[in-house]
PDB file of N, CA, C and O in Angstrom:
ATOM      1  N   GLN A   1       0.870  -1.155   0.023  1.00  0.00           N
ATOM      2  CA  GLN A   1      -0.008   0.014  -0.013  1.00  0.00           C
ATOM      3  C   GLN A   1       0.887   1.237  -0.005  1.00  0.00           C
ATOM      4  O   GLN A   1       1.781   1.352   0.833  1.00  0.00           O
ATOM      5  N   ASP A   2       0.652   2.147  -0.932  1.00  0.00           N
ATOM      6  CA  ASP A   2       1.420   3.377  -1.019  1.00  0.00           C
ATOM      7  C   ASP A   2       0.792   4.451  -0.151  1.00  0.00           C
ATOM      8  O   ASP A   2      -0.375   4.795  -0.338  1.00  0.00           O
ATOM      9  N   VAL A   3       1.553   4.989   0.801  1.00  0.00           N
ATOM     10  CA  VAL A   3       1.050   5.965   1.729  1.00  0.00           C
ATOM     11  C   VAL A   3       0.569   7.222   0.986  1.00  0.00           C
ATOM     12  O   VAL A   3      -0.265   7.957   1.515  1.00  0.00           O
ATOM     13  N   ALA A   4       1.066   7.476  -0.204  1.00  0.00           N
ATOM     14  CA  ALA A   4       0.599   8.640  -0.998  1.00  0.00           C
ATOM     15  C   ALA A   4      -0.886   8.506  -1.400  1.00  0.00           C
ATOM     16  O   ALA A   4      -1.545   9.495  -1.718  1.00  0.00           O
ATOM     17  N   ASP A   5      -1.380   7.293  -1.378  1.00  0.00           N
ATOM     18  CA  ASP A   5      -2.783   7.021  -1.742  1.00  0.00           C
ATOM     19  C   ASP A   5      -3.740   7.166  -0.534  1.00  0.00           C
ATOM     20  O   ASP A   5      -4.960   7.116  -0.684  1.00  0.00           O
ATOM     21  N   TRP A   6      -3.178   7.338   0.609  1.00  0.00           N
ATOM     22  CA  TRP A   6      -4.003   7.407   1.855  1.00  0.00           C
ATOM     23  C   TRP A   6      -4.777   8.744   1.860  1.00  0.00           C
ATOM     24  O   TRP A   6      -4.399   9.725   1.221  1.00  0.00           O
ATOM     25  N   LYS A   7      -5.829   8.714   2.587  1.00  0.00           N
ATOM     26  CA  LYS A   7      -6.711   9.935   2.719  1.00  0.00           C
ATOM     27  C   LYS A   7      -6.845  10.272   4.210  1.00  0.00           C
ATOM     28  O   LYS A   7      -6.976   9.394   5.063  1.00  0.00           O
ATOM     29  N   TYR A   8      -6.809  11.567   4.481  1.00  0.00           N
ATOM     30  CA  TYR A   8      -7.021  12.059   5.837  1.00  0.00           C
ATOM     31  C   TYR A   8      -8.480  11.874   6.208  1.00  0.00           C
ATOM     32  O   TYR A   8      -9.370  12.243   5.441  1.00  0.00           O
ATOM     33  N   ALA A   9      -8.734  11.301   7.385  1.00  0.00           N
ATOM     34  CA  ALA A   9     -10.097  11.036   7.804  1.00  0.00           C
ATOM     35  C   ALA A   9     -10.629  12.120   8.730  1.00  0.00           C
ATOM     36  O   ALA A   9     -11.695  12.672   8.458  1.00  0.00           O
ATOM     37  N   SER A  10      -9.938  12.443   9.798  1.00  0.00           N
ATOM     38  CA  SER A  10     -10.489  13.405  10.729  1.00  0.00           C
ATOM     39  C   SER A  10      -9.469  13.703  11.844  1.00  0.00           C
ATOM     40  O   SER A  10      -8.523  12.951  12.075  1.00  0.00           O
ATOM     41  N   ALA A  11      -9.706  14.819  12.509  1.00  0.00           N
ATOM     42  CA  ALA A  11      -9.015  15.184  13.701  1.00  0.00           C
ATOM     43  C   ALA A  11     -10.088  15.149  14.814  1.00  0.00           C
ATOM     44  O   ALA A  11     -11.253  15.475  14.585  1.00  0.00           O
ATOM     45  N   THR A  12      -9.652  14.743  16.027  1.00  0.00           N
ATOM     46  CA  THR A  12     -10.569  14.628  17.116  1.00  0.00           C
ATOM     47  C   THR A  12      -9.811  14.897  18.425  1.00  0.00           C
ATOM     48  O   THR A  12      -8.588  14.769  18.480  1.00  0.00           O
ATOM     49  N   THR A  13     -10.535  15.261  19.449  1.00  0.00           N
ATOM     50  CA  THR A  13      -9.922  15.362  20.730  1.00  0.00           C
ATOM     51  C   THR A  13     -10.274  14.140  21.618  1.00  0.00           C
ATOM     52  O   THR A  13      -9.960  14.099  22.808  1.00  0.00           O
ATOM     53  N   ARG A  14     -10.924  13.174  20.999  1.00  0.00           N
ATOM     54  CA  ARG A  14     -11.321  11.953  21.711  1.00  0.00           C
ATOM     55  C   ARG A  14     -10.444  10.798  21.285  1.00  0.00           C
ATOM     56  O   ARG A  14      -9.759  10.847  20.264  1.00  0.00           O
ATOM     57  N   THR A  15     -10.485   9.740  22.110  1.00  0.00           N
ATOM     58  CA  THR A  15      -9.701   8.535  21.799  1.00  0.00           C
ATOM     59  C   THR A  15     -10.474   7.552  20.935  1.00  0.00           C
ATOM     60  O   THR A  15      -9.914   6.557  20.475  1.00  0.00           O
ATOM     61  N   ARG A  16     -11.761   7.820  20.709  1.00  0.00           N
ATOM     62  CA  ARG A  16     -12.598   6.968  19.836  1.00  0.00           C
ATOM     63  C   ARG A  16     -13.158   7.821  18.707  1.00  0.00           C
ATOM     64  O   ARG A  16     -13.487   8.994  18.881  1.00  0.00           O
ATOM     65  N   LEU A  17     -13.253   7.192  17.556  1.00  0.00           N
ATOM     66  CA  LEU A  17     -13.714   7.924  16.388  1.00  0.00           C
ATOM     67  C   LEU A  17     -14.482   6.950  15.496  1.00  0.00           C
ATOM     68  O   LEU A  17     -14.059   5.807  15.327  1.00  0.00           O
ATOM     69  N   THR A  18     -15.588   7.382  14.933  1.00  0.00           N
ATOM     70  CA  THR A  18     -16.354   6.579  13.977  1.00  0.00           C
ATOM     71  C   THR A  18     -16.092   7.119  12.603  1.00  0.00           C
ATOM     72  O   THR A  18     -16.251   8.315  12.357  1.00  0.00           O
ATOM     73  N   ILE A  19     -15.688   6.240  11.691  1.00  0.00           N
ATOM     74  CA  ILE A  19     -15.429   6.640  10.290  1.00  0.00           C
ATOM     75  C   ILE A  19     -16.379   5.810   9.410  1.00  0.00           C
ATOM     76  O   ILE A  19     -16.223   4.592   9.316  1.00  0.00           O
ATOM     77  N   PRO A  20     -17.349   6.450   8.775  1.00  0.00           N
ATOM     78  CA  PRO A  20     -18.302   5.674   7.953  1.00  0.00           C
ATOM     79  C   PRO A  20     -17.654   5.314   6.623  1.00  0.00           C
ATOM     80  O   PRO A  20     -16.819   6.053   6.102  1.00  0.00           O
ATOM     81  N   PHE A  21     -18.051   4.172   6.085  1.00  0.00           N
ATOM     82  CA  PHE A  21     -17.607   3.708   4.800  1.00  0.00           C
ATOM     83  C   PHE A  21     -18.839   3.350   3.945  1.00  0.00           C
ATOM     84  O   PHE A  21     -19.817   2.812   4.465  1.00  0.00           O
ATOM     85  N   PRO A  22     -18.792   3.641   2.663  1.00  0.00           N
ATOM     86  CA  PRO A  22     -19.941   3.291   1.828  1.00  0.00           C
ATOM     87  C   PRO A  22     -20.021   1.763   1.648  1.00  0.00           C
ATOM     88  O   PRO A  22     -19.023   1.060   1.804  1.00  0.00           O
ATOM     89  N   PRO A  23     -21.208   1.269   1.320  1.00  0.00           N
ATOM     90  CA  PRO A  23     -21.334  -0.153   1.057  1.00  0.00           C
ATOM     91  C   PRO A  23     -20.429  -0.616  -0.101  1.00  0.00           C
ATOM     92  O   PRO A  23     -20.153   0.137  -1.035  1.00  0.00           O
ATOM     93  N   SER A  24     -19.990  -1.842  -0.010  1.00  0.00           N
ATOM     94  CA  SER A  24     -19.123  -2.424  -1.048  1.00  0.00           C
ATOM     95  C   SER A  24     -19.616  -3.828  -1.359  1.00  0.00           C
ATOM     96  O   SER A  24     -19.910  -4.585  -0.433  1.00  0.00           O
ATOM     97  N   THR A  25     -19.715  -4.194  -2.607  1.00  0.00           N
ATOM     98  CA  THR A  25     -20.176  -5.560  -2.951  1.00  0.00           C
ATOM     99  C   THR A  25     -19.008  -6.538  -2.844  1.00  0.00           C
ATOM    100  O   THR A  25     -19.242  -7.747  -2.821  1.00  0.00           O
ATOM    101  N   THR A  26     -17.779  -6.074  -2.778  1.00  0.00           N
ATOM    102  CA  THR A  26     -16.636  -7.008  -2.728  1.00  0.00           C
ATOM    103  C   THR A  26     -15.941  -7.047  -1.382  1.00  0.00           C
ATOM    104  O   THR A  26     -15.094  -7.910  -1.154  1.00  0.00           O
ATOM    105  N   GLY A  27     -16.284  -6.118  -0.470  1.00  0.00           N
ATOM    106  CA  GLY A  27     -15.562  -5.994   0.776  1.00  0.00           C
ATOM    107  C   GLY A  27     -14.262  -5.259   0.481  1.00  0.00           C
ATOM    108  O   GLY A  27     -13.796  -5.249  -0.658  1.00  0.00           O
ATOM    109  N   ASP A  28     -13.684  -4.651   1.495  1.00  0.00           N
ATOM    110  CA  ASP A  28     -12.500  -3.843   1.303  1.00  0.00           C
ATOM    111  C   ASP A  28     -11.587  -4.024   2.467  1.00  0.00           C
ATOM    112  O   ASP A  28     -12.008  -4.450   3.543  1.00  0.00           O
ATOM    113  N   THR A  29     -10.310  -3.696   2.258  1.00  0.00           N
ATOM    114  CA  THR A  29      -9.352  -3.619   3.316  1.00  0.00           C
ATOM    115  C   THR A  29      -8.982  -2.173   3.473  1.00  0.00           C
ATOM    116  O   THR A  29      -8.606  -1.533   2.491  1.00  0.00           O
ATOM    117  N   VAL A  30      -9.072  -1.625   4.678  1.00  0.00           N
ATOM    118  CA  VAL A  30      -8.673  -0.253   4.933  1.00  0.00           C
ATOM    119  C   VAL A  30      -7.515  -0.283   5.917  1.00  0.00           C
ATOM    120  O   VAL A  30      -7.366  -1.221   6.700  1.00  0.00           O
ATOM    121  N   TRP A  31      -6.706   0.755   5.860  1.00  0.00           N
ATOM    122  CA  TRP A  31      -5.546   0.896   6.745  1.00  0.00           C
ATOM    123  C   TRP A  31      -5.713   2.159   7.556  1.00  0.00           C
ATOM    124  O   TRP A  31      -6.155   3.195   7.059  1.00  0.00           O
ATOM    125  N   PHE A  32      -5.345   2.043   8.821  1.00  0.00           N
ATOM    126  CA  PHE A  32      -5.474   3.172   9.731  1.00  0.00           C
ATOM    127  C   PHE A  32      -4.110   3.459  10.365  1.00  0.00           C
ATOM    128  O   PHE A  32      -3.304   2.563  10.614  1.00  0.00           O
ATOM    129  N   CYS A  33      -3.899   4.733  10.609  1.00  0.00           N
ATOM    130  CA  CYS A  33      -2.710   5.184  11.283  1.00  0.00           C
ATOM    131  C   CYS A  33      -3.143   6.403  12.143  1.00  0.00           C
ATOM    132  O   CYS A  33      -3.923   7.243  11.693  1.00  0.00           O
ATOM    133  N   ALA A  34      -2.627   6.476  13.366  1.00  0.00           N
ATOM    134  CA  ALA A  34      -2.977   7.603  14.224  1.00  0.00           C
ATOM    135  C   ALA A  34      -1.737   8.382  14.567  1.00  0.00           C
ATOM    136  O   ALA A  34      -0.607   7.907  14.452  1.00  0.00           O
ATOM    137  N   GLN A  35      -2.006   9.644  15.008  1.00  0.00           N
ATOM    138  CA  GLN A  35      -0.894  10.553  15.380  1.00  0.00           C
ATOM    139  C   GLN A  35      -1.417  11.542  16.404  1.00  0.00           C
ATOM    140  O   GLN A  35      -2.427  12.209  16.179  1.00  0.00           O
ATOM    141  N   TRP A  36      -0.721  11.633  17.534  1.00  0.00           N
ATOM    142  CA  TRP A  36      -1.135  12.574  18.549  1.00  0.00           C
ATOM    143  C   TRP A  36      -0.592  13.965  18.244  1.00  0.00           C
ATOM    144  O   TRP A  36       0.481  14.105  17.657  1.00  0.00           O
ATOM    145  N   ARG A  37      -1.322  14.971  18.636  1.00  0.00           N
ATOM    146  CA  ARG A  37      -0.907  16.374  18.550  1.00  0.00           C
ATOM    147  C   ARG A  37      -1.048  16.993  19.910  1.00  0.00           C
ATOM    148  O   ARG A  37      -2.006  16.696  20.625  1.00  0.00           O
ATOM    149  N   ASN A  38      -0.107  17.861  20.297  1.00  0.00           N
ATOM    150  CA  ASN A  38      -0.196  18.488  21.579  1.00  0.00           C
ATOM    151  C   ASN A  38      -0.890  19.836  21.495  1.00  0.00           C
ATOM    152  O   ASN A  38      -1.342  20.248  20.426  1.00  0.00           O
ATOM    153  N   ALA A  39      -0.970  20.519  22.628  1.00  0.00           N
ATOM    154  CA  ALA A  39      -1.678  21.836  22.702  1.00  0.00           C
ATOM    155  C   ALA A  39      -0.993  22.889  21.857  1.00  0.00           C
ATOM    156  O   ALA A  39      -1.619  23.882  21.489  1.00  0.00           O
ATOM    157  N   LYS A  40       0.282  22.695  21.538  1.00  0.00           N
ATOM    158  CA  LYS A  40       1.013  23.638  20.661  1.00  0.00           C
ATOM    159  C   LYS A  40       0.877  23.236  19.182  1.00  0.00           C
ATOM    160  O   LYS A  40       1.545  23.805  18.319  1.00  0.00           O
ATOM    161  N   ASP A  41       0.002  22.247  18.893  1.00  0.00           N
ATOM    162  CA  ASP A  41      -0.238  21.738  17.544  1.00  0.00           C
ATOM    163  C   ASP A  41       1.032  21.113  16.940  1.00  0.00           C
ATOM    164  O   ASP A  41       1.258  21.163  15.731  1.00  0.00           O
ATOM    165  N   GLU A  42       1.843  20.530  17.817  1.00  0.00           N
ATOM    166  CA  GLU A  42       3.057  19.774  17.365  1.00  0.00           C
ATOM    167  C   GLU A  42       2.661  18.310  17.245  1.00  0.00           C
ATOM    168  O   GLU A  42       1.968  17.788  18.118  1.00  0.00           O
ATOM    169  N   SER A  43       3.088  17.639  16.178  1.00  0.00           N
ATOM    170  CA  SER A  43       2.764  16.266  15.945  1.00  0.00           C
ATOM    171  C   SER A  43       3.792  15.342  16.579  1.00  0.00           C
ATOM    172  O   SER A  43       4.990  15.624  16.603  1.00  0.00           O
ATOM    173  N   GLY A  44       3.293  14.255  17.079  1.00  0.00           N
ATOM    174  CA  GLY A  44       4.136  13.188  17.532  1.00  0.00           C
ATOM    175  C   GLY A  44       4.365  12.204  16.404  1.00  0.00           C
ATOM    176  O   GLY A  44       3.921  12.435  15.280  1.00  0.00           O
ATOM    177  N   PRO A  45       5.054  11.106  16.690  1.00  0.00           N
ATOM    178  CA  PRO A  45       5.310  10.113  15.620  1.00  0.00           C
ATOM    179  C   PRO A  45       3.987   9.401  15.270  1.00  0.00           C
ATOM    180  O   PRO A  45       3.117   9.231  16.124  1.00  0.00           O
ATOM    181  N   ALA A  46       3.861   9.004  14.035  1.00  0.00           N
ATOM    182  CA  ALA A  46       2.691   8.251  13.604  1.00  0.00           C
ATOM    183  C   ALA A  46       2.754   6.834  14.126  1.00  0.00           C
ATOM    184  O   ALA A  46       3.837   6.279  14.312  1.00  0.00           O
ATOM    185  N   SER A  47       1.624   6.265  14.356  1.00  0.00           N
ATOM    186  CA  SER A  47       1.566   4.838  14.783  1.00  0.00           C
ATOM    187  C   SER A  47       1.918   3.931  13.653  1.00  0.00           C
ATOM    188  O   SER A  47       1.977   4.360  12.501  1.00  0.00           O
ATOM    189  N   SER A  48       2.150   2.707  13.955  1.00  0.00           N
ATOM    190  CA  SER A  48       2.263   1.702  12.914  1.00  0.00           C
ATOM    191  C   SER A  48       0.942   1.495  12.258  1.00  0.00           C
ATOM    192  O   SER A  48      -0.065   1.451  12.965  1.00  0.00           O
ATOM    193  N   PRO A  49       0.862   1.364  10.956  1.00  0.00           N
ATOM    194  CA  PRO A  49      -0.437   1.189  10.294  1.00  0.00           C
ATOM    195  C   PRO A  49      -1.021  -0.192  10.638  1.00  0.00           C
ATOM    196  O   PRO A  49      -0.304  -1.184  10.762  1.00  0.00           O
ATOM    197  N   ILE A  50      -2.342  -0.208  10.784  1.00  0.00           N
ATOM    198  CA  ILE A  50      -3.073  -1.450  10.997  1.00  0.00           C
ATOM    199  C   ILE A  50      -4.122  -1.629   9.899  1.00  0.00           C
ATOM    200  O   ILE A  50      -4.672  -0.641   9.414  1.00  0.00           O
ATOM    201  N   SER A  51      -4.398  -2.825   9.515  1.00  0.00           N
ATOM    202  CA  SER A  51      -5.413  -3.039   8.502  1.00  0.00           C
ATOM    203  C   SER A  51      -6.699  -3.614   9.150  1.00  0.00           C
ATOM    204  O   SER A  51      -6.673  -4.332  10.149  1.00  0.00           O
ATOM    205  N   VAL A  52      -7.811  -3.243   8.506  1.00  0.00           N
ATOM    206  CA  VAL A  52      -9.125  -3.783   8.954  1.00  0.00           C
ATOM    207  C   VAL A  52      -9.864  -4.228   7.706  1.00  0.00           C
ATOM    208  O   VAL A  52      -9.965  -3.472   6.740  1.00  0.00           O
ATOM    209  N   ASN A  53     -10.378  -5.444   7.719  1.00  0.00           N
ATOM    210  CA  ASN A  53     -11.141  -5.968   6.571  1.00  0.00           C
ATOM    211  C   ASN A  53     -12.609  -5.649   6.825  1.00  0.00           C
ATOM    212  O   ASN A  53     -13.200  -6.073   7.819  1.00  0.00           O
ATOM    213  N   LEU A  54     -13.174  -4.891   5.898  1.00  0.00           N
ATOM    214  CA  LEU A  54     -14.601  -4.533   5.933  1.00  0.00           C
ATOM    215  C   LEU A  54     -15.367  -5.572   5.158  1.00  0.00           C
ATOM    216  O   LEU A  54     -14.947  -5.996   4.082  1.00  0.00           O
ATOM    217  N   PRO A  55     -16.522  -5.994   5.723  1.00  0.00           N
ATOM    218  CA  PRO A  55     -17.317  -7.030   5.050  1.00  0.00           C
ATOM    219  C   PRO A  55     -18.011  -6.504   3.804  1.00  0.00           C
ATOM    220  O   PRO A  55     -18.280  -5.308   3.698  1.00  0.00           O
ATOM    221  N   ALA A  56     -18.301  -7.396   2.858  1.00  0.00           N
ATOM    222  CA  ALA A  56     -19.098  -7.035   1.698  1.00  0.00           C
ATOM    223  C   ALA A  56     -20.533  -6.851   2.108  1.00  0.00           C
ATOM    224  O   ALA A  56     -20.996  -7.506   3.042  1.00  0.00           O
ATOM    225  N   GLY A  57     -21.248  -5.981   1.437  1.00  0.00           N
ATOM    226  CA  GLY A  57     -22.641  -5.766   1.715  1.00  0.00           C
ATOM    227  C   GLY A  57     -23.230  -4.966   0.599  1.00  0.00           C
ATOM    228  O   GLY A  57     -22.505  -4.309  -0.148  1.00  0.00           O
ATOM    229  N   VAL A  58     -24.515  -5.006   0.470  1.00  0.00           N
ATOM    230  CA  VAL A  58     -25.210  -4.221  -0.549  1.00  0.00           C
ATOM    231  C   VAL A  58     -26.049  -3.166   0.173  1.00  0.00           C
ATOM    232  O   VAL A  58     -26.568  -3.418   1.260  1.00  0.00           O
ATOM    233  N   PRO A  59     -26.179  -1.995  -0.427  1.00  0.00           N
ATOM    234  CA  PRO A  59     -27.009  -1.006   0.245  1.00  0.00           C
ATOM    235  C   PRO A  59     -28.471  -1.402   0.228  1.00  0.00           C
ATOM    236  O   PRO A  59     -28.963  -2.070  -0.682  1.00  0.00           O
ATOM    237  N   LEU A  60     -29.143  -0.956   1.285  1.00  0.00           N
ATOM    238  CA  LEU A  60     -30.631  -1.193   1.339  1.00  0.00           C
ATOM    239  C   LEU A  60     -31.283  -0.254   0.391  1.00  0.00           C
ATOM    240  O   LEU A  60     -30.699   0.776   0.056  1.00  0.00           O
ATOM    241  N   PRO A  61     -32.510  -0.566  -0.075  1.00  0.00           N
ATOM    242  CA  PRO A  61     -33.165   0.328  -1.049  1.00  0.00           C
ATOM    243  C   PRO A  61     -33.228   1.783  -0.628  1.00  0.00           C
ATOM    244  O   PRO A  61     -33.009   2.663  -1.460  1.00  0.00           O
ATOM    245  N   GLY A  62     -33.518   2.064   0.622  1.00  0.00           N
ATOM    246  CA  GLY A  62     -33.540   3.429   1.072  1.00  0.00           C
ATOM    247  C   GLY A  62     -32.216   4.125   0.982  1.00  0.00           C
ATOM    248  O   GLY A  62     -32.175   5.323   0.701  1.00  0.00           O
ATOM    249  N   GLU A  63     -31.111   3.413   1.213  1.00  0.00           N
ATOM    250  CA  GLU A  63     -29.754   3.978   1.109  1.00  0.00           C
ATOM    251  C   GLU A  63     -29.451   4.323  -0.375  1.00  0.00           C
ATOM    252  O   GLU A  63     -28.820   5.337  -0.674  1.00  0.00           O
ATOM    253  N   MET A  64     -29.919   3.448  -1.287  1.00  0.00           N
ATOM    254  CA  MET A  64     -29.668   3.688  -2.722  1.00  0.00           C
ATOM    255  C   MET A  64     -30.380   5.003  -3.144  1.00  0.00           C
ATOM    256  O   MET A  64     -29.825   5.805  -3.894  1.00  0.00           O
ATOM    257  N   GLU A  65     -31.583   5.193  -2.657  1.00  0.00           N
ATOM    258  CA  GLU A  65     -32.341   6.394  -2.998  1.00  0.00           C
ATOM    259  C   GLU A  65     -31.635   7.655  -2.461  1.00  0.00           C
ATOM    260  O   GLU A  65     -31.584   8.689  -3.129  1.00  0.00           O
ATOM    261  N   ASP A  66     -31.095   7.538  -1.242  1.00  0.00           N
ATOM    262  CA  ASP A  66     -30.387   8.679  -0.623  1.00  0.00           C
ATOM    263  C   ASP A  66     -29.143   9.061  -1.406  1.00  0.00           C
ATOM    264  O   ASP A  66     -28.765  10.229  -1.490  1.00  0.00           O
ATOM    265  N   ALA A  67     -28.499   8.009  -1.994  1.00  0.00           N
ATOM    266  CA  ALA A  67     -27.245   8.252  -2.757  1.00  0.00           C
ATOM    267  C   ALA A  67     -27.535   8.873  -4.130  1.00  0.00           C
ATOM    268  O   ALA A  67     -26.666   9.513  -4.722  1.00  0.00           O
ATOM    269  N   ALA A  68     -28.728   8.684  -4.617  1.00  0.00           N
ATOM    270  CA  ALA A  68     -29.033   9.176  -6.005  1.00  0.00           C
ATOM    271  C   ALA A  68     -29.213  10.694  -6.049  1.00  0.00           C
ATOM    272  O   ALA A  68     -29.468  11.255  -7.115  1.00  0.00           O
TER     273      ALA A  68
END
């Protein structure tokens, strides 16, 4: 996986974060990496990346209408 292809998800002041993913018919593997920032907005080292396998699923009819 090329880190240049990664996308920034969010900044938070919490230790838990929910990141929504769109439905996929094939399932996907996503990679996560975290990095702490202090009150002076200085970054610490990035964590080691971890992968998560998302299950395949199809959108429900109501979700397909919302996406249109």
